[in-house]
C-alpha positions in Angstrom: 97.3 91.1 133.3 98.4 94.7 133.3 101.8 94.4 135.0 102.6 97.0 137.7 99.4 98.9 136.8 97.3 96.1 138.2 96.8 96.2 142.0 96.8 92.4 142.1 100.5 92.5 141.2 101.3 93.0 144.9 99.8 89.6 145.8 101.5 87.9 142.9 104.8 89.4 143.8 104.4 88.3 147.4 103.7 84.7 146.2 106.8 84.9 144.0 108.9 86.3 146.8 107.7 83.5 149.1 108.8 80.9 146.5 112.2 82.6 146.3 112.6 82.7 150.1 111.7 79.0 150.3 114.0 77.9 147.4 117.0 80.1 148.1 116.8 81.0 151.8 119.5 78.6 152.8 121.9 80.4 150.5 120.9 84.0 150.6 121.8 86.1 153.6 120.4 89.5 152.6 117.3 90.0 150.4 116.3 93.0 148.2 112.7 93.1 147.2 112.7 95.6 144.3 115.8 97.1 142.7 115.4 100.8 141.8 111.5 101.1 141.7 111.8 104.7 140.6 113.4 103.5 137.4 110.6 101.3 136.3 107.8 103.5 137.7 109.0 106.8 136.3 111.1 105.8 133.3 108.8 102.9 132.3 105.4 104.5 132.8 106.1 108.3 132.8 109.0 109.1 130.5 108.7 105.9 128.5 112.4 105.2 128.0 112.4 101.9 129.9 110.1 98.9 129.6 107.2 98.9 129.1 107.7 102.3 127.4 104.4 104.0 128.3 104.1 107.8 128.3 101.6 110.5 127.4 104.1 111.7 124.8 102.6 110.2 121.6 105.9 110.8 119.7 107.4 108.1 121.9 104.5 105.7 122.7 101.0 105.0 121.6 99.8 104.2 125.2 100.3 105.7 128.6 99.2 108.5 131.0 102.1 110.3 132.5 99.9 112.1 135.0 98.7 108.9 136.8 100.5 105.8 135.8 103.9 106.4 137.5 102.1 107.0 140.7 99.9 103.9 140.4 102.9 101.8 139.6 104.9 103.2 142.5 101.9 102.6 144.9 101.6 99.0 143.7 105.4 98.5 144.0 105.3 99.7 147.6 102.5 97.4 148.4 104.4 94.5 146.8 107.4 95.3 148.8 105.4 95.5 152.0 103.7 92.2 151.4 107.0 90.5 150.6 108.6 91.8 153.7 105.6 90.7 155.8 105.7 87.3 154.2 109.4 87.0 155.1 108.9 88.1 158.6 106.0 85.8 159.3 107.2 82.7 157.6 111.0 82.7 157.3 112.6 85.0 159.8 114.3 83.2 162.6 112.7 83.8 166.0 113.5 82.5 169.4 110.7 81.2 171.6 111.5 80.4 175.2 109.9 80.4 178.6 111.4 82.5 181.3 113.0 80.4 184.0 114.2 81.8 187.3 116.5 79.7 189.4 115.6 79.3 193.1 118.9 80.7 194.4 118.7 83.7 192.1 115.1 84.5 193.3 116.0 84.1 196.9 118.9 86.6 196.5 116.7 89.2 194.9 114.3 89.3 197.9 
């Protein structure tokens, strides 16, 4: 699939987040979408010291392009975060819907 290098990861992550919101929402008060995205973007795809260990340094890894991959991964992670937050706001955030009512006495006093 390509992991965080694949732009489709954002949609898959949003679907995963929606499943988590639905399954655990009654027990979770505060949500975090991604923990330390710099770590997996730079260290995983730039320096190669974290999974998946990709880097341009061929002494450390056989695959990777340090000049582009960390930026693509960071971009896709930001998109994934944005879609997850949007999903939460649209489907799970509590909102109050009401009609404005004005009492007769209150309206008479304002005139």
